[in-house]
N, C-alpha and C positions, 0 to 999 in steps of 0.2 A: 413363619413367613417364607414363601418361596423366592427364587432369585428375581423373578419379574416384579413381585410385590415389593421386594426390598429396593430395587432400582427405582420403581415408581414412587415409593415413599421418599427416597433420597431427593429426587427431583422436586417433589411437592414441597418438601421442607426448605430447600435452598432457593427455589425460583418462585415459590408462590403459585405453582401451576396445578391444574387438575389434569393429571396424565392418564385419566381413565380413557380418554380418546384423543386423537390427534386433531380432530376437527369438530365443528359443531354439526357437521352433516356427514357422518361416516358412510352413509348409504350411497353417497354420490361417487365414492372412490371406485376406480376401475383400473387395475394394474396387472401387468404380466404375472406378478407373483401370485395374485389371487386366482387368476384364470388357470394357472398351471398346477392343478391339484395333484397330478401324477408325480410331479417333481417335488413339490413342497408338501410334505406329509408330516402329520403330527407324530408319526411313528419313527421318523428319522431325526437324528441330531442335526444341528445347523451345519456341522462339518460335513456330514454325509450328504446333506442337501446340496451343499456347494460342489462337492465332488461329482455328484450325479448330474448337476446342471452343466458343469464343465464338459462332462462326457457327451451330453446331448448336443451342446453347442460346438463341440470340437475345439474347445479351448484348453490349453495346458493348465492344470490347476497350480496354484501358487502355495507352496508349503507354509509360507509366512501367514497367509490368510487363515488356514486351518488352525494354526497355533494361536493367532491373535484374536480369533472370534470369541474366545472366552475371557478376554481382557477388556479394559476400557478403551484401548486405542488400536486401530488398524492403521499402520503406517506403511504405505506402498509408494512413497515418493521415488521417482526415477525408475520404476519397474517396467514401464512401457506396456501396460496391459491393453491398451487400445480400446476401441469401442466394444468389441466382443467380450473382452475381459471385464470391462465395466458392467456389461449386462449380466454376466454370470455372477459377479459380486453383488450387484443390486438385487437380483432375484433371490439370492441366498440370504441377504441382509434384511429382507422384509419382516422376518419374525425374530430377528436378533434383539435381545433385551439387555445386553451387557456393554456393547460398544458405544461410547459417547463421542469419540473423535475419529473421523474418517479423513485420512490424508492421502489424496490422489494427485499430489503435485507432480507435474512433468510426466505424464503417462500417455501422451499422444491421443488424448480423448477429444473427439470432435462432438458435433451436435447430437449424434445418435447415442453416444455413451452418456452424455450429460442428461438427455431426456430420460434414460433408464434410471439414472441416479435420482433424478427429480421424482419419478414415479415411486421409487422405493421410499423416499422421504415423506410421501403422502400417507404411508401406513406405518412407518417406523417412528415411534414416539420417543426414542431414547438417544438419538444422535443429536448432540448440541453444537458440534463444531465440524464444518465441512470445508476442506481445502481442495479447490479445483484449479489452483494457480498453475501457470505455465502449461496450459493446454490450449485448445482452440475450439471452444464450445460454440462460438458464433451466436447470431441473433436468436436462432431457434432454441439453442441450449439455454440462453438467458431467459427466454420466454417461458420455457418449461419450469425453470427454477422460480420464476415470478409466480406462475400458477400454483406451484407447490407452496410458496410462502403464504398464499391466501388461505391455505388449509392447515399448514403445519404450525403448531404453537410451541414447539420445543427447541427449534434451531436457534442458536444464539450468535454464532460466529460464521460468517460466509466470506470465503476468500476467492475472488475471481481475478486476481492480479495476473498480469502478463498473458492475457488471452487475445491480444490484438483487437480488443473491442472498440468499435466506433461509436460516435454519438447516438446514432439511431438504434444501435444494438441494446442499449440499456433503457429505452423508453418505458417498456412495460415494467421493468424492475423499479423505476422511479414511481410509477403509478402505485405499485404495492407499498413502496416505502413510505408514502405519505400517510397511510392508514395503519400500517403494520405495528403491532404493539409488543412484539416479542424479540425481534432481532436486536442484538446489542452492538455488534461489530460488523462493519462492511469494509472490505479491502478491495480496492479497484486500481492498485498501483500498476505502473508499467504498461498501460493500455494506450490507445490512441484517442483518448477523449479530449475534446476541445471545449470551447466556450458554450456551445449548445448543450452538451452533456452536463457541464458544470452548472449551467442555469437550471436545467431540469432537476438535478440533484438538490439544488438550493430551494426550488419551489416545493419539492417533496419534504424537505427537512423542516419547512416552516410549520408543518402540522404534525411533526414527529417529535415527541418528547421522551423517547426511550433510548434512542441510539447513543451509545457511550463512546464508540471508537469509529473514526472515519479516516481512511487512507486513500488519497487520490494522487499520491506522489508519482513522479515520472510520467506525466501525461503531457498534453499539449494545451494546457489551460493558460490563457492569457488574461490581461487585465479585466476585461468586461465580464467574462465568465467567473473569474476568481472573486471579484468584488461581490457578485450576486451570491455566490456560494458562501463566502465569509459572512455576509450580512445575515444569511439564514442561520448560520452557526451561532451568531450573536444572540439569537432568540432562544437557543436551546439550553436549557438548564441541566440536561442530562449528560451533555458531551464532556468526556474526561480526556480523550486522546484525539488529537487532530494532526494529520500529516499532510502538508501542502507542498512539500519540498520538490525541487526540480521542476517547477512550473514558472510561469512569468507573471507573478503578482505585482511586482514593482512597488514603488512607494505608495501608490493609491491603495493597493491591497494591504500594505503595512498599516495604513491609517485605520482601516476597519478592524484589523487585528488588535490594534491599540484599544479600540472601543470595546472589544470582547474582554480584554484583560482588565479594563477599568471598571467593569460591571461589579457591583458589590456582591452579587450572587454568582460570580464566575466559578464554574466547576472544573475548568481545564486543569489537568495535572501534567500532561505531556504535550508539548507543541513543537513540531518539526517544520521549520521554515528555511531549511538549508537550500541555498542556491535558488532564490526566487527573484533575483535581480533587484534587490532593494539597496539603495545607496545610503548616504549619510542622513538624508531626510527621513528615509524609512527606518533607519536605526534609531533616530530620535523619537519616532512614533512608538516603537517597541519599548524604548526606555521610559517614556511617559506612562505607558501601560503598566510597566513593572513597578512604578512608584506607588500604585494603588493595589496591585494584585497580591492576594494572600494564598492562592490555591496552587499556583504552578510549581512543580517540582523539577521538571526537566525541560530545558529550552535548547533546541538545536538551531543555530542561526548562522552557522559558518558558510564559507564559500559564497559570500555576498560581497559586492564591491564597495563596502563602506570603510574598510581598512581600520587604522587605529582610532580615528576620530569617532567612528560609529561605535567601536568597542568601548571607548571611554564613556560615551553617552550611556551605554547599557549598564556599565559598572556604577555610574553616578545614580542611575535610576534605582538600582538595587540598594545602594548605600542610603538613599533618602527614604527607604521603606524598611524600617526595622522589623516589620511584621511579615516580610516576604518569606516564603517557604521554599525558595529555589535551592535545590541540592546539586544540580548538574547543569553546567553551561558549556556548550560545544561551539567553539569559534574557529573551526578548521580553516586554514588558508587565510587567516587574519594576522596581520603584523602588529605586534605590540610595541608601543613606544614607552618612554619612561613614565608618562602619566598613567598609562594603562597598568603598568607593573605596580606602581604605587597604589592605585585604586584597588587592584586585586589584593595586595598585601593588607590594605585596610579592611577589605571585606572578610579576609581570612581571620582577622582578629575576633570578629563576632561570630563567624561560621567556620570553625577550624576543620570541619569535615567536608567543606565545600569542594566540589570537583570542577575544575575548569580546564578545558583542552584547547590549545591553540598551536600555531606552527612556528612562528619566528618572533624573537624579541630583539629590539634594537636598543643598545646602550652606547650612546655616543656614536663613534664610528664603527663599533663592533656589532656584527649581526650573528646571532647564534641560533641554529636550528634546534627546535625542541622535539620535532617528530621525525625520527630517522626513517620511518616507514612511509613517508609522503610519496604519493604516486607521481610518476613522470607525466608530462603533457601528453605523450603518446598513449600511455595507459589510461589516462582520463578520457581521451578521445575514443579509444577502443571501447571503453565501458559505456560511454554515451551512445555510440552507434549500436552496440549490441542490445542495450537496455531498451532503446527506442525501436529496435527491429528495423533499422534503416539499411538500405543497400548502398554499397559504395558507388555503384554506377549512377544511381539516382542522385546521391549527394553531389558527386562531381559535376553532373550535368547542371544541377541547380546553381552550383557555385560558378562554374565556368561560363555557362550560358552561351555555348558555341564559340567562345573566344579563349584567349590565353588566360590561365589562372595565375595571377600575380600574387605577391604577398598581401598587398593591400586589399585586393578583391577576396582573397582567402579569409583574412581576418574579419572583414566586414560581413561576408557571407555567413560565416560560422556564428558570429554574434547575433545575426538575425534569426538563427535557429535556437537561440538561447542556450548555446553550449556553455556549461558551467566552468569557464576558464577565463583568466584575465587576458588582456591584450598581450602582455609579455609572454604568457604561456602559449597563446595562439601563434605568435611569431616564432617562438622556439619550436613549436610543432611544424610550422612551415619549413623551417631550416632542416629539421630532421627528415621530412619527406622529400624535400628538394634535393635529390641525390646528386645531381651534377652541379648544383650551386649556381644555376643561371637565372635565378629569381623567376622562373616560370615552371609550373608544375604540370606534368602530363598525367593522364589517367594511370599509366603504368607506375609512375612514381607515387601517385596518390594511394594506390592499393598495394604497393610493394611490401609493406610491413605486415601483410597477412591479416589485415583488419577484417 
């Protein structure tokens, strides 16, 4: 058996696929790789093809590519190959039969490069994981990938995180998602998706019963869109990993999450709802869901404003369900009181390997920090601004609105942006940035710390 047959057999056995073709209509394909017979010759090795294409395009070849073309993974994160480099790689990869994972994270790839990668995947039947995160592929790049997905039956994992994608940019992708039977994991974290995009994703998922992993964290999804999305997830029996963190689901969203967890056939194993603005009521919803759930293994629910009362409810929910499968519970930025500590101790008696992470525990008048690596308010704010891709000048204008920026206006304004910080932390941040201590912040002060 030659290398291609061996790889094809491996995919067929593991995924239940017929890899004899990438599409039901191979004759429809039309790509640069096929048209360029002078460069892509059966007489040349894949490495030689790549070097010749680079020469023709005037692109410096990357040694790592020639070395990794014979392996399962090409990892070019942070290489800055740009659109021309992506084209050279795509043209060479059309006939590659060994690479299963292609990582192009943070390479300055725009729509032109994404289109070339998409064309390549119309003929390459062996890549199962594609990472295009931290680029800027735009609406046309997403459209090209959506077109590719209508033909490609082998791609399993697609990462489009941190591409500054807007609601309208993913419309065609959602159309494909509703009928696609092969993609297992879709990552859209760190974009600028709002309620409209969330609703479109939700509608697509209502007829999708194969997606196992969905990540829409760090977007601009609020209650309306979040509820629509989570209701769709409720109907999915295939979903195993769901990341909704750093959006604005609030207690209403938590109620629908409870309904997912309560389903007898719930398949979720990993749920991340860090910093989604749920309070004590929302924590109680999650706790009630945990009373009946037997599938969940990891729950991340920290950095929500429910404090010790909410944490205690979650522990009670777990204690009332001896059949729970939870192995990891993350409660960062949550303060534990004596009741929480006692409940955790009780839980550890039946689950000695249970992992729980939190920050502070209160015993009487003594407060003891349990996480020495806790980030400062300034670090949290910097991370929020950079992850969301927000400009300081735009944020300041929105907060000040042409007037003086006081502490009260600063705190209220940042809370409206769903910044994952408590009132106390926001006030601490104001004091850090208010250099002259006059309770009024100028733009110079606002941007002084190099955010």
